[in-house]
Each structure stands twice: as C-alpha cells, then as structure tokens.
C-alpha positions as CSV (number, residue, x, y, z in Angstrom):
1,R,-62.0,-90.8,-12.1
2,E,-64.8,-93.2,-13.8
3,V,-68.0,-94.0,-12.3
4,A,-70.3,-96.4,-14.2
5,F,-73.4,-97.9,-13.8
6,F,-74.4,-101.5,-14.9
7,L,-78.2,-102.9,-15.5
8,Q,-78.9,-106.0,-16.9
9,N,-81.7,-108.6,-17.0
10,K,-82.5,-111.9,-18.6
11,W,-85.7,-113.2,-20.3
12,H,-86.5,-116.9,-21.0
13,F,-89.5,-117.0,-23.8
14,S,-89.2,-120.6,-23.9
15,E,-87.6,-123.4,-22.8
16,K,-85.2,-123.5,-25.2
17,L,-85.0,-120.1,-26.1
18,K,-83.3,-117.4,-23.5
19,F,-81.7,-114.0,-23.6
20,Q,-79.8,-111.7,-21.6
21,G,-79.4,-107.8,-22.4
22,G,-77.6,-105.3,-20.2
23,I,-76.5,-101.7,-20.7
24,R,-73.5,-99.8,-18.7
25,L,-73.5,-96.1,-18.4
26,T,-69.9,-94.1,-17.4
27,D,-69.3,-91.7,-16.9
28,Y,-65.8,-90.8,-17.0
29,A,-63.7,-87.2,-15.5
30,L,-61.7,-85.6,-18.6
31,H,-64.4,-86.3,-20.3
32,N,-67.8,-83.6,-20.8
33,R,-70.2,-86.6,-22.0
34,L,-72.2,-89.6,-20.9
35,Y,-70.7,-93.3,-22.2
36,V,-72.9,-96.1,-23.6
37,D,-72.7,-99.1,-24.3
38,P,-75.5,-101.6,-24.5
39,R,-74.8,-105.2,-25.1
40,F,-76.6,-108.7,-25.3
41,G,-76.7,-112.3,-25.8
42,T,-79.0,-114.9,-27.0
43,K,-78.8,-118.9,-26.7
44,Y,-81.4,-120.8,-28.3
45,H,-81.1,-124.9,-27.3
46,Y,-81.4,-126.8,-30.8
47,S,-81.6,-130.1,-28.3
48,D,-81.3,-131.2,-25.0
49,N,-77.2,-132.1,-25.6
50,I,-77.1,-128.7,-28.7
51,A,-77.0,-125.1,-28.2
52,L,-76.9,-122.2,-30.2
53,K,-75.7,-119.2,-28.8
54,L,-74.7,-115.2,-29.8
55,N,-73.3,-112.3,-28.4
56,W,-72.9,-108.5,-29.5
57,G,-71.3,-105.2,-27.1
58,Y,-69.5,-101.9,-27.1
59,Y,-67.1,-101.6,-25.2
60,H,-65.0,-98.2,-24.1
61,Q,-62.2,-98.4,-21.7
62,F,-60.2,-94.9,-20.7
63,L,-57.0,-96.7,-20.1
64,T,-53.8,-97.1,-23.0
65,T,-50.3,-98.3,-22.6
66,A,-47.5,-95.6,-23.0
67,N,-45.3,-98.8,-23.9
68,N,-43.8,-99.7,-27.5
69,Q,-46.4,-101.7,-28.7
70,D,-44.2,-103.7,-30.0
71,E,-41.6,-104.3,-27.7
72,N,-41.1,-108.5,-27.6
73,L,-40.3,-107.7,-23.5
74,R,-41.7,-106.0,-21.1
75,L,-41.0,-105.4,-17.7
76,V,-43.2,-102.5,-16.6
77,E,-46.3,-102.1,-18.2
78,L,-47.2,-98.4,-17.8
79,W,-51.0,-97.3,-18.2
80,L,-52.3,-94.0,-18.5
81,G,-55.8,-92.4,-18.6
82,I,-57.5,-91.2,-21.9
83,P,-56.2,-87.4,-22.4
84,E,-58.5,-85.0,-22.4
85,D,-58.4,-84.1,-26.0
86,K,-58.4,-88.0,-27.4
87,P,-61.6,-89.8,-27.4
88,A,-62.1,-93.1,-25.4
89,S,-61.1,-95.9,-26.7
90,I,-64.2,-98.3,-28.5
91,S,-64.3,-101.6,-29.2
92,E,-67.4,-103.1,-31.0
93,H,-67.4,-107.3,-30.1
94,L,-69.8,-110.0,-32.4
95,I,-69.5,-113.8,-31.5
96,A,-71.3,-116.6,-32.3
97,G,-71.0,-120.3,-30.8
98,L,-72.2,-123.9,-30.6
99,E,-72.1,-125.8,-27.5
100,Y,-72.6,-129.5,-27.4
101,M,-72.5,-131.6,-24.0
102,S,-71.9,-135.6,-25.3
103,L,-73.5,-139.0,-23.6
104,K,-70.0,-138.6,-22.0
105,N,-70.3,-135.9,-19.9
106,I,-67.5,-134.0,-21.7
107,F,-67.6,-130.3,-22.8
108,Y,-67.4,-128.9,-26.4
109,R,-67.3,-125.4,-27.3
110,F,-67.0,-123.7,-31.3
111,E,-67.1,-120.2,-31.4
112,L,-66.1,-117.6,-34.3
113,Y,-65.9,-113.8,-32.8
114,R,-64.9,-110.4,-34.6
115,K,-63.8,-107.6,-32.5
116,N,-63.6,-103.8,-34.3
117,F,-61.0,-101.2,-32.3
118,E,-61.9,-97.4,-33.0
119,N,-60.3,-94.6,-31.1
120,L,-56.4,-96.6,-29.8
121,L,-54.2,-94.9,-28.9
122,T,-50.3,-96.0,-30.4
123,L,-47.4,-94.0,-28.4
124,K,-45.5,-92.2,-30.7
125,Q,-41.4,-93.8,-30.9
126,D,-40.3,-90.7,-30.8
127,A,-41.9,-89.8,-27.4
128,L,-40.8,-93.3,-25.9
129,N,-38.6,-91.0,-23.5
130,T,-40.1,-88.3,-23.1
131,I,-43.1,-89.8,-21.9
132,E,-41.9,-89.6,-18.4
133,G,-41.2,-86.2,-18.8
134,E,-37.6,-85.4,-19.4
135,S,-38.2,-82.6,-21.1
136,D,-40.6,-79.2,-20.5
137,S,-41.9,-79.3,-23.6
138,S,-42.9,-83.0,-23.9
139,S,-46.4,-84.4,-24.2
140,T,-48.4,-87.6,-22.4
141,N,-50.5,-86.8,-25.9
142,E,-47.6,-87.3,-28.2
143,F,-49.9,-90.6,-29.8
144,W,-50.9,-92.1,-33.4
145,D,-54.1,-92.1,-33.6
146,T,-54.8,-96.3,-34.0
147,K,-57.7,-98.2,-35.1
148,G,-58.0,-102.2,-35.5
149,N,-59.3,-105.5,-35.5
150,S,-59.3,-109.1,-35.0
151,W,-60.9,-112.3,-36.0
152,G,-60.9,-116.1,-34.5
153,A,-61.9,-119.2,-33.9
154,E,-62.2,-120.7,-30.3
155,F,-62.0,-124.3,-29.7
156,L,-62.7,-125.9,-25.9
157,L,-63.5,-129.6,-24.6
158,K,-63.6,-130.2,-21.3
159,K,-64.7,-133.1,-19.1
160,S,-65.6,-132.6,-15.4
161,S,-65.8,-135.1,-14.2
162,G,-64.3,-139.6,-13.7
163,R,-60.9,-140.2,-12.5
164,L,-59.0,-138.0,-16.1
165,N,-60.6,-134.2,-16.1
166,G,-59.8,-130.9,-17.1
167,W,-60.1,-129.3,-20.6
168,I,-57.9,-128.6,-23.6
169,G,-58.7,-124.7,-25.2
170,Y,-57.1,-123.6,-28.6
171,T,-57.4,-120.5,-30.5
172,Y,-56.4,-119.1,-33.7
173,A,-56.9,-115.5,-34.0
174,E,-55.5,-112.7,-36.3
175,V,-55.0,-109.2,-35.2
176,K,-54.2,-106.1,-37.6
177,Y,-53.4,-102.3,-36.4
178,Y,-53.6,-99.0,-38.6
179,T,-51.1,-96.1,-38.1
180,A,-50.4,-92.9,-40.0
181,P,-47.0,-94.2,-40.6
182,S,-47.7,-98.1,-41.0
183,G,-50.8,-98.4,-42.6
184,W,-52.6,-101.8,-42.0
185,H,-50.6,-104.1,-40.4
186,F,-49.5,-107.0,-37.9
187,P,-48.5,-105.6,-34.7
188,N,-45.5,-107.9,-32.9
189,F,-47.7,-109.2,-29.6
190,D,-50.1,-110.7,-32.4
191,R,-50.3,-115.2,-31.4
192,T,-51.9,-116.6,-33.8
193,H,-52.1,-120.1,-32.2
194,T,-52.5,-120.3,-28.5
195,L,-53.0,-124.2,-27.3
196,N,-54.1,-124.4,-23.2
197,I,-54.2,-127.8,-21.5
198,V,-54.9,-128.0,-18.0
C-alpha cells in the first residue's frame, strides 16, 4: 500500500521571472517512515522569445524490477514492491535548459541534465529462478545494492503551424551503474543516441 499527498504552487515575481515549488509526501506500508520529496522549477524570460529554465527535485520509487537488468530482449516485465528490509530507491534530478521561439513560429529547446540514483536493486544472477518461488529457502531479497548516475543533453525542434508541422528530438545520454561484483559499468540497456521524428 502506498499513500501520497502532493502540494504545488506557482509564483510570478515579475513578468520575466517565474517560480514553481512543490512537495510530495509518501507513506509506504512496509516502511515505518514518511518520505519527503521537495521539487522546484524556475524560468527566466530573457526576452520575448528566449527563456532560461532550471529544475531540481527528489523522487522516491517503491517498485523494483525482478528481471535481469542486462537482458537485451524482455517479453515480460516483473515488478515487485520494495522489501521491508530495503530502503526505497531515490533519485535526484537537475535539469538546465534554454528555450527559443523563432519569428517563423518554430520552437527550439536545449537541455542538460544529471540524475543520481541511490538504493537501486539489481537481481542477482543466481536468483533468477528462485525469485518465482521454486525454492523454499529463496527470498525475493536476493538483490545487489546498486547506485547509479546518468547525464546527457536533449534537443527539441517543434513546428506546430503551417502546412508542414511536427517535431524532431535528439538525446545524448550516458548511464552508469555500480554493484559490488561489477563496480562501475555501463548497463546493456544504456542507449547513448536517441532520435525521434514525428
């Protein structure tokens, strides 16, 4: 059971500067504590068509996957609640960006981001079969304690009017995980380049 409460508000300090702050409170049934996730975002309009923005926040997650993280092909995704003896996963997000609306009504956005992850869980290889309960002595807590980080850049071009419209998005990203047996490594699901055209 998970019960959450979220509160958010916006402040306009001037026509150029806007601020948004929020907080999420979560009560997870298996943990005897209240999780607090503060978040904020700010946007500064440098001119009529250029804006700078900054976002930061903490995010807890109370589910973990019981699949092998290095699988290239996954037909079924098995998710489990965070066990009672394991802390909730937490990530810290920091995003900085620049937005520009051209005179031809074409929107451009460039962002840099960094995310740090703690208390992730990676299923041990020898627990892949016992996780489904084939052994009475097995436990769903057969996980490596894992941490990770990711950083990258995103670019978006969007045209919403005229005979030709759509958007192009490109992302460059790097992800690293740390587990006791492997140290810092690039997981197989790490996708460095992503291009979307609509």
